[in-house]
N, C-alpha and C positions, 0 to 999 in steps of 0.2 A: 504494500500500500504506500502511495507517495507520501513523503513527509519533508518538511523544511529542515535544512541543515542548521539547527539552532546553535550548535557549538560555534560554527563560523560566525553567526550573527552576534553571539555574546562577546566574541573577541573583538568585534569591530565597532559595536555600538559605543557611544560616548559613555564614560564612566558615571556621569551624573544621572543617567537614566535609572529609575528605581528598579530594584530586583522584582518587585511585584509586576511591573509592566512587562518586563522581559519574560517572566514565567507565564503570564497570561498570553503573551504572543506565541510562545512555544507550545503551550497547551492547546491553543486553537488549531494546531496542525494535526492533532491526533484524530484518527479516523472516526472514533466514536462521537466526536463533537462536530465533525465537518458538516453534516447535513443540516444541523440546526444553527450553524454559525451565521450571525448577521453582524456586520461591522459598519456602523454609521449608515445603516440603510442598505448596505451591500450584502446580498444574500447569495451564498455559494450555489444552492440549487437553482435559484432564479437566474443568476448570471450564466450558469452552465447551459440552461435551457435556451436562453436568448441567443447566446453566442453559437451554440450547436445548430440552431435553426438557420443562422446566417451561413456558417461554414458548409452545412449540408447542401443548401440551395445553390450556393456558388459552385460547389464541386459538381453538382448534378446538372445545372441549367445554364451556366455561363457559355457564351458563344464558342469560346476556345477551351479545350480541356485544361484543367489546372489540377496538379497534385494536391491532395488534402494537406500533406505536410507543408507545402509551400504556402497555402492559404493560412494555415495555423501560424506559421513563422511570421508572416507579414502582419497578422493580427496582433501577435505578441509584441512585435517591434513598434506597432502603433502606440503602445503605452508610453513610449518615449516622448510623445507629443505633450503629455501631462508633466512629466519630469524628465528633462533632457539628459539628466545624469544616469537614468535607468537604461539598461541594455540587456539583451539576451545573447548568450553564446551557446552554440550547440556542439556537444561532444558526440562520441560514438554512440552512446546509449543514454545520455542524460542532457538536460538543459540547465544551464547556469544563469542565474539572475545576478547582475552586477550593478554596482553604483560607482561611477567613475573608475571602473576597472576592478573594483573590489567585489568579490563574490559574497553574496549574503544569503543565497538560497540555491538549492539544487533539486531538480525533479527528474524522475525517469521519463523517457520519451514513450509516447504511445505508438501503436503501429502507424505506419505511414498513411494508411487509408482510413483510419479510425477518426471520423469527423467529431463524434461525441467525445472521444478521448482527448483530442486537441482542444476542444472547447472547454473541457474540464481542466485541462492543463492551463489554459488561458485564464480561467476564473481563479484557480489556485495561485497563479503567478500574480494576478491583480491583488489578491488578498495579501500575499506576502509583501508585495510592494507597498501596500497601504500600511502595513506594520512598520516598514522601514523608512518610507518617504513621507515627509510632511505634505508635499504637493499632492501625492497620491491619496493621502488620508483625507485631504480637503475635497477631493474630487467626488462628485455625486456618482451613483451608479450610471446615470444617463451619460455623464461625461466620459466614463470608462467605456461604455458601449460605443460612443462616438469615436473615441480614440482607436479602439480595436477595429471597428468596421472601416473607418477611414484608412487605417493602415492596410487592412486586407484589400481594399479596393484601389489603393493609390497607384498600383502598377497596371491597372486595367484601363478602361476607356473613360472619357470624361462624363459619360452619361450614366455610368453605374455609381450609385451614391447611397448614403444612409440618411434617413430623416428621423429625428427623434419624435417623441410622442406629440408635441405641440405642432411641429411642422407637418407631421404626417396627418394630423387632424385637419389642418388647413388644405393639404393636398387632396384629401378625400372630399372635403367640402367643395373644392373647385371641380372635381371630377363627377361626384355623385350627388351633390347637394347637401343640405343641412336643414335643421329645424330653425326657422326664423320667421320674420314678419314681412320681409319683402321691401326693405328700404336700405339705402346706402347713405352714409353720413360723411361729412368732412368737418374738421376742426378749424374754425375761424376765430382766432384769438381764444377767448374763453368759452365761445359758443360751440355747441355741437349741432350742426345744421344739416337738415335733410337735403340731399342734392339729387337723389334718384329714387323713384318708386316704381317697382315692377307691377305692371297691370295684373289684376286678378289675384293679388295677394292680400293678406290681412291689412297691411298698411294702406293699400289702395281702397279697399272696401270701407275702411274707417275714415276716408276722405282726408287723409294726411296729404300735405302738399309740399312740393319743393320749396325750400326756404323756411319751413317750420323749424323751430329750435327745440331740441330735446333737453329738458331740464334734468330729468331723473328717470331711472328705470328700476321698478320695484323699490321705490323710495330711496335709492342710492343716487346721490347727486353726481352728475357726470362731469361737472366742471373740474378741470385739472387732471382727469384720469387719462392714462395712455390709451391709444386706440384699441389695443388688443384686449384691454379690460372691458371697454365699452362693448366690443364685439361679443365677449363672453356673456355679458349681461343681456344682450339682445337675443342671442341664440340660445337654444336649449332643445330638449326633447320635443318631438312633434306632439301636438294636442295639449301642451302645457301653456300657461298664460304668462304674460308679462304686462305690468302696468306702466305705461309711459305718461309722464307729465310734460306737456309741451306749451310753447307760447307762439304767437303769430303776431305780425305787425298790427292787424286789426283786432287781435284778441290778447292784449298785453297782460290781462289778468291770468291767462293760461287756463288749461283744462287737462283732465286726465282721461285716458282711454285704456281699456283692457283688451289686449290682442291675443288671440289664440295662435300659437306657432303652427306653421304648416311646413311640409317638405318644400324647400326652395332650391331650385337649380339655377345657378348664376346665368344671366343672359349673355349669350355669345354671338347673337345674330341681330343685325339691324338692317332696315331696308328703306329705300325711297324710290319714287318713280319720277322720271324726268323725260318729257317728250316721247312717251311711249316705251322707254327703256327702263327695265327694272334693275336697280342696283342693290345687290345684297352683299353686305360686309360680314365676314365671319372672323371673329377675333381669336378664337381658339376652339378646341373640340372637347365638349363634355357630353354627357349622356343625352342631352336634349338638342344637340346641334343640328343633326340631319332633320329631325322632326320640325325644328323651328324654321329651317330653310323651306321645307315643303309647305308649311303653313303660310309663310310670307308669300310664296308663289301663288298658292291657291287663293289667298285673300286678295292679292293684287289682281289676279285674273277675274275674280268675281266682281270686284269693284270698278274695274277699268271701263271707261265709257267708249273706248276704242280698242281694237285688238293690240296686244303687245307686239313690239317689234323684235324684242329679244331680251336677254338678261346678261348683266355683267356680275360675276362673282369675284369679290375682292378678297384675296387671301394674302395681301401684303402685310408683312409684320406678324403673321400668324405663326406662333411657335409650335403648334401641333396640339397633341392631346391624345384622346382615345383612338386607337387603331380602328376599331369596328365602326366608329362614327364616321371616319374618313371613307370607309368602304360603303357605308350606307348613303353617304352624301353623293359619292360617285354613282351609286346605283340608282339614285333618283332620276338620272338623265340617260341611263342606258337600259336597253332591253335584253341584251345578251353579250356574251364575250367575257374575256378575262379582265379582272380589275387589278390584282396584285398577287404576288407570291411572297410568302415569308419562309425563310429557310435557315435553320440553325442546327445545333448538335442534338438537342433534346427532341424526342419524337413529337411532343406536343407543340413544338415551335414551327413545324412544317405545315403550311396551309396554302391552298390555292383558292382564291376568292373569285367567284364568277358572278356576273350580273344576271338579275332576273327581274329588273324593274319595268316600269311602264313609260318612262320618259315623261316626267311631269310637265315639261315644256312643249311636248308634242312636236319636237323637231325644230323649234324656234332657235335662232342663232344664240350661241352661248360663248362668251368671252371670259377668260379667267385672268385676273391680274396677280402677278407674283413679284417678289423682290428678293433681295439678299437675306431678308429675315424670315421668309416663308420656309418653314421647316417641317420635317416629320410628317404628321398627318396631312398637313396642307400640301406637301409635295406628293403624297400618295394620290390625293384627289386630282391634282393638276396633271400628274403623269398619266393616270388612268384615262382621264377624259381626253387628253391630247393624243395618247397612243391609240385610242380607239376611234380617233377621228371625229369626236363629238364636240370638241371645243377648240377655239383658237386661244393660245396662251400669249399674253402680252406682259412685258416688263423686263426684268433682268434675270440672270441665272439665280436659282434659288439657293438656299443655305447648304444643302447637301447632307442632311442628316438622314441617312438611309438605314438606320438600325431600329430594332424594336426592343423595348424594355418590358420586362415582366416585374410586377410589384408583389413582394412577399411581405405579408403582415406578420410582424414578430410578436412574441409573447408579451413584450413590454409595451405593445400598442404602437411601436415605431414601425418604420417601413424600410425594406431593403429593395432598391430598384436596380436590377441588373440587366445588362444587354444579353439577349438570348437569340436573336435572329437578324438576318439581313433582308432588305426589301428588294425585290426584283420586279421591274415593271412589265407590262404586257409584251413589249417588244424585246425584252430580255436583258436590258442594261440594269446595272446595280446603282441605286440612287446614292449610296454612301460615298461622300467625298466628291460627288459629281453634281447632283441636284438635277433640276429640270431646266431644259433650255427653251426659252420662249421663241415662238415663230416670229413675233414682232418684238425686236429689241429696242428698248427705250433707255438703256444705260447711258449715262453721260460720259462714261469712260470708253465706250465702244469706238473702235476705229472705223467710222463710217463717213461717207461724203456729206457735204453740207445739205444737199437735197434730201438726204435721208433724215436729217434732223428736222426739217420742215414737215415732212410727211412720212413718219416711220412705217405706217401701215403699207402705203403704196411702195415704198422702197423695199420692204421685206419681200413682198410677192414679186416685185420687179427683179429681185436678185434670187429668183427661185432656185437656180442651179447651186449658188453658193449656200443657201439655206439647206438644200437637200443634201449637199456634201457634208455640212456640219452635223446635221441630224443623223446621217448614215454613220459617221464616226462616233457620234454620241451613243448611238444604239447598237454599237458593234457587238455588245455582249461581253460577259466576263468582267473581271476586275482589272481596271486600267491602272498603270503605275502612276505615281504622283505627278511626274512630269507631263504625262499625257492629259491627265485630268486638269492640271493647271492651264495647259495650252488650250484645251477645249473651253474651259470656263472663261478664258480671256477673250473669246469671241463675243461675249456679252457679259462683261464683268458684273458680279453681284454688288448691289448697293441698296441702301435704304430709300424707299420712295414713299411719300405721303401726300404729294401734290395732286392736282387734278389732271395733269397731262395724260397720264395713263388712261384715265376715264374718258377723256376726249378722244383718244386713239381708239379705245374700245367702242365708243359710240359710233365713230366713223365706220368701223368695220361692220357693225351690226346694220347700220343704215344702208350700206353699199353691199347688196347681196353677192354681187360678182366678186368683190374684194374678199368677202368672207369665204366664198367657195374656193377661190384660188389659194387662200391661206390653208384651208383644210386639205387641199390637194397636195401641198408640200408634205404635210404630216402623213397623209394616207400613202403616198408614194414610198416614203422611207420605211413606213411600218410594213408594207407588203414586201419590200425588198429584204427587210430584216427577218420577217417570218419565213420567207423562202430559204434564207441562209440557215436559219435554225433547223429547218426540216431537212 
């Protein structure tokens, strides 16, 4: 049974430390007491369970195979983020814990593939380090989990990460919704002011208005509170109540209202109609995104006094979100054909998603706007609709995040997000590091003639051969080296767009059906050529 090397520690600890403290520290390493040991909130069994869940999932699901021994060693080394003097050294059959090179504990190594054994070793090492190091002793269990998991993930990719309990709760709220009343606030000086109310929510039904000032929630004054505490007061379990006291310019005496919390999913979609063209902006992808876009289209069609000319879907600045929502969004405009393939090491990561929709636009022109900040789920939707010849893409090269992450909920209510598959578009190219190439490039950094600046849409279809050649190379299939990816992306360099130029270009394409058809022809030609090559 593993035990700490107390003799070594006794020889190295400062003489001023009391014998009682030393005896207590050594006694804590005995097997009979280990399962019950809690040190400042740090519980050996709980820590082992949390860390083991992380180690096991990374070993089983990460995109590239990783030895459990390597995962465990990186996790242990992560403890050095709390106390830089702390280090681990590995011998033939044991692990040494050192402080500035001085060994203070030694543990036998578990089997190389024993994830639970390495998690238990990490928990015991953390406990030993807490007995030895003041920095480690002050660290909360959450801080230790963060150090271990950050260490474990540090050599992987930038999208694999750990989120502690509070951050994980915020992540889940963005993805899946939360119990709330349907308002957003901002802090203006000492005032907590309502600045957005979601239609159909308790706040809307209670006739709250933008500009109302929230004085208190459940009799707790909000003045001076940080935003996160205000959010905690407003949110809560569905079907519970919260009493708000508010004031308004024409009601300075104020009033109170009791609101019953409902399941609120953050709004990610907004829309407007201009000159018969529907503009739909999608900020991110949560569980209501595809449904919200569909509702916006159906509502606009039902209320339109004249037939719609087409639709512009703005995915600029969209960082992504839920994979299945991006697939559902693409499916709204397709009746058949491939949408996306995900491929990883774990069997559950391999999927081929195909369309079976009805095309909610009934074939009307569709233009998608992307920029250098369009990533992940936004790229899936844009690539699928472009590759299937259903939409004309306008803007700059997208971000190029072509990997899929799976989220593991840990026993401490935190989350481990790990990369487990790559995205492959219908025409066979891998999105990662490459992104989506627009048919009509509006990048200010693109090397194009002055005439193309004045009319990007016409210039793009006028240079059909050039565009076809670029797309053919883009869609060549397989994983391109970094030099080739950089060279291709330089044909329409990624940049952040937020002005109206792209919308004006999109409108011109929609209103000129011949221009729209020619742009689609470029996409279709290279798609057919690529498909033939794959077969």
